[in-house]
N, C-alpha and C positions, 0 to 999 in steps of 0.2 A: 404818862409812861416816861420815866425817868430815863436819862440817856447811862449806858452801863459800860465799863471798861472790861475786857474779855478779864477773867482772872489771871492767866498766864501773859499778859500784856501790861500789867502794872510795873511801874518803877517801885521800887523800895526807897524809904527815905534813907537809908545805909548808903544809897549808890549816889548821894548828893556829896560832893567836897569843894568847898570853897575854893577859890583860887587865891593862892598866894603868889606873891612873886618878889618875893624880899631876897631871892638869887637867881642868878641866870644862869641860864643853859643856851650856851652858842652852839649854831650848827653853821657848817660852811656853805656859800653861796660859790659854785663853779661857775667859770665863765664859758666852758664847754659843754656841750651837750652829753649828754648821757648814752653811751650805746649799749644795746642788748647783748651784743657779743665783745670782743675784745677792744677797748679803746686805745687811743694813741696816747701813752704817759705823757707827751709833751704838752696834751691837751688839759691836764689836770692841774689848772692854775686857780686858784683861788682867788674869788672876784672879792668877798666882804664876808665879814662873821655877822651873824644874825641873833640875837635872842629869842628862843622860842616865846618869851612873855609879849616882847613888842609886837611880835608878827601877829600871835593870836589874841591876844588880852587887849583889848582898847577901855574896859571900864572895869579896873581891879575890883573894886566893890560891888560890881552888881553882877560879875563872872565867878559861875560855877562850873564843876566838872561833873558829869551825869553817866555812871556806868550802865548800859543796857543790857538786859538779862532776855529780851523779847526778841522775837522774830516776824513782828508787824511790821517790820520796814527795811526787809531783806531786801526788794525789788531796788530800794533807795540807797544799797549798798550798807543800810544799817543793821548789824549781824550782832546776835550775841557775844558778848566781848569787847563791843566798840567803846569808846570814851566821847561823850559829847561836850564840845565847849559850849554852854550857853549864857548869853549875855542877856539880863533883864531889862536893862536900859535901852534896847533896841527895838522896836516896834517892827513886826512883822507884815509884808506884802501876801497877797493871795498866793498860795502853793509853797509858802516856805514852811521849812520845817520847826516846828517848835516843841516845847516841852507844855504842857497844860496839866491843870489840876479839875477833874471832872468827877463830882460827887464822891469823895473821898478819895480819890487815887492820882497819882501822876501816871502821864501818859505821852510818848513821842509819837507825833502826828504833823503829819501836811495840812496846813490850815485852808479853809475855803470856805466861802459864803455863797448862800442861795436866799437872794432876797435878805432879811434880816437873820437868819439862823445859819450860826456856825456850824460846818460841818468837818470834822477830822477823820482826814483821810489815811487808812493805811496804805503801806505798800508789799503788802504780799496778798493774795487774794482768797486765802484761809480765813480771814480778819474781813469783818464789816463795817462800814462807816459808821463813826458816832456821830449822831444830830444832836447838838445841844440846844433844848430849849430856854426859853424866859425863866424857867423856875427849877433850872438845874443849878447846881454849885458849880459854875465854871470862872476858873482865873487863868488866864495865859500866864506861866511860868517866865517864859522867856523863849528868845531864838534863838537858835542852835546856828553859828558861826562857821565853826569847823567841828570835823571829828576824825578822830584815828583808830587804830585798831593795830594791832601785831599782825605782822603777817604771816600768811599760814604756810608752812615748812610743808612742802611735797616729799616723800621720800624717794 
């Protein structure tokens, strides 16, 4: 029996964007802690500026941005609308979040092993693990190194 990805859990090819770092996007690092209430204006000292490319991309030629449309990883805070930063040059460790190719489709899961068997674990009880057998077409696409999403605005 071949491993199958749930139809709603597939990452479409259009959701992959190769990282480009020809421009910089600098963000400030503040030396003061951020308060949830009203902060002290005297504490807003910018320590330094950081380029997001420098912070998030170790290997430009091996890095992709991947847009998530599935809810199979919601308990890992990866929800529909999340962008993953995926580095193809990094090797995952047990329990890492990866993007993988399984029998004709991409998916994002936590990777585990049971003996020689690769198990791709969802982070949503509505989905079942994917057990990858030796006859399956399985390839690790890359390791998820960061992810980001737009914050939800509560009216």
